[in-house]
VOGU-3710 file (C-alpha; in Angstrom, 3 decimals, decimal comma):
1> mtqadlpars> 77,031/46,484/121,054  78,207/48,666/123,899  81,017/47,927/126,288  78,474/47,766/129,083  76,684/45,000/127,150  79,957/43,002/126,971  81,452/43,065/130,467  83,628/40,044/129,842  85,720/41,739/127,150  88,713/43,823/128,044
11> atpdtsrllr> 88,089/47,537/127,562  90,163/49,429/125,038  90,877/53,126/125,677  88,183/54,068/123,129  85,479/51,826/124,625  86,481/52,871/128,131  85,806/56,512/127,242  82,482/55,550/125,705  81,592/53,499/128,790  82,318/56,483/131,033
21> aeqrglrlai> 80,167/58,664/128,768  77,338/56,123/129,013  77,617/56,068/132,795  77,512/59,866/132,991  74,494/59,824/130,671  72,694/57,290/132,852  73,292/59,414/135,928  71,983/62,440/134,047  68,912/60,447/132,994  68,263/59,508/136,615
31> lcrtfavgaa> 68,591/63,151/137,599  66,026/64,094/134,933  63,853/61,220/136,086  63,990/62,482/139,667  62,994/65,977/138,540  60,117/64,489/136,534  58,876/62,541/139,549  59,175/65,669/141,676  57,153/67,598/139,101  54,512/64,860/139,183
41> flwvggswva> 54,369/65,103/142,980  53,831/68,856/142,730  51,258/68,557/139,957  49,139/65,921/141,679  49,464/67,561/145,077  48,813/71,012/143,630  45,718/69,791/141,825  44,496/68,349/145,089  44,913/71,671/146,880  44,050/74,134/144,117
51> fgfypnplif> 41,253/72,401/142,216  39,755/70,028/144,775  40,713/66,987/142,718  41,247/64,053/145,058  43,589/61,557/143,381  44,163/58,036/144,485  46,778/58,112/147,299  48,504/55,129/145,711  49,812/57,553/143,067  52,111/59,046/145,681
61> vvlgvftavg> 53,290/55,567/146,669  54,089/54,722/143,044  56,000/57,973/142,590  57,930/57,317/145,787  58,912/53,831/144,620  60,055/55,239/141,273  62,279/57,726/143,071  63,779/55,090/145,370  64,561/52,729/142,491  66,267/55,523/140,537
71> vahacvigtr> 68,407/56,649/143,465  69,457/53,044/144,151  70,491/52,599/140,518  72,456/55,855/140,552  74,448/54,622/143,555  75,378/51,408/141,725  76,430/52,888/138,350  80,173/52,561/137,805  80,752/50,356/140,874  81,682/46,694/140,998
81> fdrwwmkyai> 78,011/45,887/141,533  76,997/47,474/138,229  75,743/45,062/135,555  74,901/45,675/131,910  71,295/44,487/132,323  70,455/46,869/135,174  69,698/49,847/132,932  67,345/47,691/130,854  65,650/46,473/134,014  65,256/50,008/135,397
91> ytidilgica> 63,658/51,344/132,220  61,441/48,257/131,977  60,255/48,743/135,562  59,597/52,433/134,986  57,697/51,988/131,740  55,664/48,981/132,894  54,974/50,788/136,152  53,449/53,703/134,218  51,437/51,297/132,060  50,243/49,396/135,130
101> tfaflpvire> 49,098/52,674/136,661  46,820/53,246/133,673  45,631/49,634/133,759  44,918/49,149/137,473  44,989/52,396/139,428  41,454/53,859/139,563  41,135/57,418/138,369  38,798/58,315/141,263  38,463/56,281/144,449  34,882/57,026/145,384
111> eavpqilafr> 33,141/56,009/142,157  33,373/53,128/139,759  34,714/54,886/136,694  35,791/52,770/133,688  39,560/52,474/133,651  39,602/53,316/129,946  39,016/56,943/130,945  42,593/57,012/132,282  43,826/56,471/128,732  41,506/59,112/127,334
121> aygiyylfpm> 42,144/61,706/130,064  45,925/61,406/130,298  47,443/59,509/127,397  50,590/57,891/126,084  52,635/61,095/126,271  53,670/60,027/129,781  55,834/57,395/128,114  57,592/59,719/125,667  59,916/61,230/128,336  61,020/57,729/129,337
131> vamatlslsp> 62,151/56,947/125,787  63,699/60,401/125,449  65,687/59,970/128,688  67,069/56,665/127,366  68,938/58,651/124,708  71,123/60,190/127,428  72,752/56,783/127,909  74,211/56,931/124,357  72,903/53,387/123,885  70,693/52,910/120,785
141> rlvlwsgcva> 69,817/49,444/122,065  68,403/50,915/125,258  66,375/53,445/123,264  64,913/50,704/121,056  64,282/48,516/124,084  62,487/51,320/125,896  60,327/52,133/122,871  59,354/48,501/122,303  58,582/47,949/125,996  56,479/51,130/125,976
151> vigwfaaffi> 54,436/49,996/122,950  53,916/46,472/124,275  53,207/47,673/127,811  50,744/50,324/126,587  48,770/47,826/124,537  48,818/45,306/127,391  47,488/47,945/129,788  44,854/48,915/127,227  43,573/45,354/126,825  43,570/44,862/130,598
161> aiagmettls> 41,561/48,062/131,030  38,877/47,034/128,518  38,805/43,361/129,494  36,034/43,826/132,081  33,883/46,132/129,989  30,543/44,680/128,909  30,215/47,067/126,004  32,962/48,755/123,991  32,589/51,418/121,371  35,078/52,620/118,807
171> wsdlppgatr> 35,165/54,801/115,702  33,914/51,905/113,596  30,583/52,125/115,457  29,802/55,478/113,856  27,227/55,105/111,096  28,014/56,512/107,641  27,252/60,213/107,454  27,064/60,518/111,238  25,768/63,742/112,684  27,468/65,967/115,218
181> aqyealflsa> 25,242/64,606/117,948  26,243/61,059/117,063  29,949/62,020/117,156  29,525/63,619/120,555  27,494/60,725/121,918  30,156/58,252/120,828  33,164/60,246/121,974  31,681/61,194/125,352  30,431/57,729/126,116  32,164/55,923/128,999
191> dfigrgnrie> 32,244/52,843/126,770  34,288/54,558/124,038  37,753/52,900/123,934  39,229/54,506/120,811  41,111/51,454/119,579  42,260/53,352/116,495  43,663/56,120/118,683  45,753/53,598/120,606  47,187/52,241/117,348  47,893/55,735/116,084
201> etgflmiatl> 49,652/56,938/119,260  51,798/53,824/119,626  52,744/54,125/115,945  53,990/57,652/116,510  55,823/56,499/119,628  57,572/53,772/117,629  58,510/56,211/114,867  59,975/58,601/117,462  61,854/55,681/119,017  63,433/54,709/115,695
211> ilslgvlrar> 64,445/58,303/114,978  65,963/58,742/118,445  67,852/55,446/118,236  69,301/56,436/114,855  70,291/59,803/116,316  72,024/58,101/119,251  73,775/55,673/116,914  75,083/58,574/114,847  76,169/60,405/117,992  78,095/57,310/119,112
221> rvfmaqvqaq> 79,863/57,067/115,767  80,797/60,749/115,858  82,001/60,345/119,443  84,107/57,304/118,604  85,542/59,021/115,528  86,568/62,003/117,637  88,055/59,773/120,323  89,983/57,785/117,720  91,228/60,961/116,034  92,327/62,375/119,386
231> aereqiastl> 94,078/59,115/120,279  95,896/59,144/116,937  96,924/62,765/117,481  98,224/61,941/120,958  100,137/58,940/119,637  101,674/60,986/116,829  102,571/63,793/119,229  104,101/61,287/121,636  106,113/59,659/118,861  107,261/62,945/117,358
241> gryvpeavak> 108,078/64,237/120,818  110,906/61,734/121,047  112,666/63,402/118,140  111,473/67,019/118,088  110,311/69,443/120,784  106,761/68,765/122,006  105,559/72,223/120,991  106,920/71,676/117,491  105,270/68,257/117,298  101,873/69,646/118,269
251> rliddpealt> 102,152/72,501/115,816  103,250/70,119/113,078  100,085/68,096/113,646  97,806/71,138/113,748  99,384/73,029/110,864  102,125/71,253/108,913  102,624/74,306/106,664  103,618/76,406/109,685  106,949/74,570/109,862  108,002/75,138/106,281
261> pqqryavilv> 111,362/76,966/106,113  110,892/80,705/106,527  112,598/83,708/108,033  111,342/84,814/111,433  112,394/87,236/114,134  113,410/85,298/117,230  115,646/85,185/120,267  118,123/82,318/120,452  119,352/81,022/123,797  122,467/78,859/124,032
271> mdisgftays> 123,369/77,346/127,398  126,355/75,249/128,443  127,620/73,845/131,748  130,917/75,314/132,916  133,552/72,806/133,986  131,499/69,782/133,077  134,598/67,786/132,140  136,037/68,331/135,620  132,686/67,392/137,150  132,564/64,130/135,170
281> agraptevie> 136,091/63,073/136,161  136,083/60,491/138,935  132,319/59,849/138,790  130,571/56,803/137,435  129,183/57,404/133,929  125,701/56,290/135,021  125,728/58,808/137,862  126,849/61,604/135,539  124,212/60,796/132,904  121,433/60,463/135,460
291> hlndflsgca> 122,284/63,790/137,092  122,663/65,509/133,710  119,336/64,130/132,483  117,549/65,417/135,574  119,118/68,839/135,172  118,408/69,171/131,450  114,825/67,952/131,940  114,320/70,710/134,481  115,890/73,223/132,104  113,560/72,194/129,276
301> ekvsrhngvv> 110,582/72,636/131,579  111,757/76,132/132,537  112,177/77,087/128,875  108,705/75,787/127,992  107,184/77,651/130,920  108,393/80,911/129,339  107,042/80,045/125,862  110,391/78,887/124,553  111,156/75,754/122,569  114,222/73,598/123,125
311> iqftgdglma> 115,525/73,019/119,621  118,259/70,589/120,573  120,405/69,344/123,414  124,127/69,905/122,876  125,853/67,348/125,063  125,950/69,189/128,394  123,848/72,137/127,213  120,938/73,147/125,038  119,749/75,593/122,407  116,283/77,141/122,599
321> sfgtpiesae> 114,304/79,657/120,581  111,727/82,252/121,586  109,391/83,558/118,893  109,578/80,568/116,600  107,895/78,193/115,945  105,647/79,457/118,752  104,886/83,122/118,170  105,564/85,560/120,992  104,863/89,268/121,505  107,865/89,745/123,819
331> peqeaiaasr> 110,493/87,109/123,008  113,324/89,169/124,586  111,605/89,412/127,971  110,654/85,751/127,912  114,216/84,719/127,024  115,662/86,792/129,890  113,110/85,348/132,330  113,932/81,834/131,135  117,686/82,537/131,550  117,187/83,579/135,164
341> almaqagkag> 115,141/80,428/135,764  117,945/78,321/134,232  120,511/79,938/136,520  118,353/79,133/139,534  117,922/75,569/138,284  121,684/75,216/137,876  122,275/76,458/141,420  119,952/73,780/142,791  121,684/71,086/140,724  125,172/72,202/141,780
351> fsiriglaag> 126,199/73,277/138,295  127,674/76,520/136,963  126,365/77,539/133,571  126,975/80,109/130,829  124,211/81,554/128,650  124,309/83,577/125,443  121,249/85,417/124,110  120,990/86,921/120,646  117,987/88,444/118,889  117,390/88,905/115,189
361> pvaagsigss> 116,215/87,206/112,017  116,633/83,444/111,835  115,832/80,855/109,215  113,506/78,338/110,840  111,697/75,259/109,607  111,763/71,540/109,057  114,647/70,100/107,106  115,617/66,569/106,173  114,450/63,766/103,943  110,924/62,585/103,213
371> drqaftvygd> 111,348/59,825/105,791  112,745/61,828/108,656  112,797/65,540/109,346  113,893/67,814/112,144  112,971/71,350/113,091  115,957/73,668/113,345  117,019/77,313/113,338  120,122/78,718/111,683  121,671/81,995/110,641  123,876/84,767/112,059
381> tvnraarlea> 121,628/85,166/115,131  122,165/81,526/116,067  125,932/81,822/115,585  126,020/84,997/117,630  124,206/83,375/120,560  126,680/80,483/120,534  129,673/82,853/120,450  128,217/84,927/123,297  127,921/81,799/125,428  131,595/80,987/124,749
391> haktlgrtll> 132,639/84,632/125,341  130,991/84,536/128,771  133,926/82,410/129,917  136,368/85,129/128,782  134,486/87,830/130,677  133,879/85,600/133,680  130,103/86,187/133,491  127,066/83,926/133,411  124,687/85,688/131,029  125,633/87,728/127,957
401> ldgsfedklq> 123,249/89,470/125,559  123,887/91,108/122,222  123,258/94,809/121,584  119,789/94,236/120,124  118,490/93,780/123,676  119,459/97,311/124,727  116,066/98,832/123,956  114,202/95,903/125,543  115,687/95,919/129,049  113,116/98,372/130,429
411> gqpverheqq> 115,459/100,220/132,815  117,279/97,142/134,118  120,887/97,887/135,171  123,252/96,717/132,472  126,996/96,632/131,876  127,900/97,525/128,279  130,956/96,173/126,462  131,519/97,930/123,121  132,897/96,276/119,997  133,719/92,810/121,334
421> tlrglsepvt> 135,442/90,509/118,891  133,878/87,066/119,056  135,590/84,042/117,617  134,068/82,986/114,314  132,278/86,286/113,633  133,559/88,674/110,969  132,353/91,857/112,686  132,609/92,937/116,345  129,409/93,129/118,395  128,162/95,041/121,404
431> vlvla> 127,868/92,788/124,450  125,504/93,473/127,360  125,789/92,026/130,845  122,817/92,291/133,198  123,902/93,512/136,618
//
């Protein structure tokens, strides 16, 4: 049973999405219905002009009423006036209106022509689009309802049409071994009602209805399965995002093997706030934490904007990677652009920061126990980035890069410091300072 059929129940996120899909489908069905009515207007009017066929003017009135009812329903869908039974009522009105047209509306005004000729000249195929359009609502109940109403309404119209006939003929009136002339005389007779044809066509209509309703039911189940899977993915990503970077969480969901420990080329960024201890002195802890959280949140957003991933927050700083676990064609350029964005962010927050950038091979992947894991990067490149950040204080600079960036600066002015000894590293490194 659909959410629209149970308005009293509270809507879950899954059923709310399905309800919105049903509402969009109903609007689409009304749009198709309007086009169909317009086509009928053109066909009847065109036949009048082109072929000299003079239809009953009431046909245009019926088509106009159909259009008005559909537009009124479209305006109500999704509003507080919408009710679950309205779609059933609309399809019932449409289908019974078509059946009533065959039962009561004379084919030609000027002459008394048996109404059964309307069934023989036009046929039940006018009802097939109504059942087909019901599938757009994603409601198998509505499809079944429409098919059943069409069968019942068609037979009711048929019996009304033949009720006033003095004589009726059907295929059973053919004698055994009938000749061609006898076939033609029977079939072309105004008294021929073709009862067997009516049974046959409604049978096919019911079969089509059952097939369409099963198709809609399957589509609903596929839709709900996809919605549920997406909701589970979002919940997992949200939960993992509390402990690991969002980009890592999404990649872990999409491809868990991608986070197995492996060596990758990457750029490591280490940032720290200068003089944070002095800043914290004399301020309320809540004020310090609130201001720091706002600043670091902005920094994480800047890193993500340049395809970097914040691996961890280090008290009053952070460490980020470019090139792993999210692959990048130009990790050096993205890391430099992110560093400039961090410096601008720090200026707005009233902080002074130091940044160290190092490029090279890193070991990256998920580590930990079977119950809880964390994505991390480690290796000489990581250590070098941390030492460059600390060495920036010695040189009185904001941003230091290691020598591996020299070929990636694309003509940018740079200050080169040869053979700098960094604490904790066994070999001296070349340090670059962007002017």
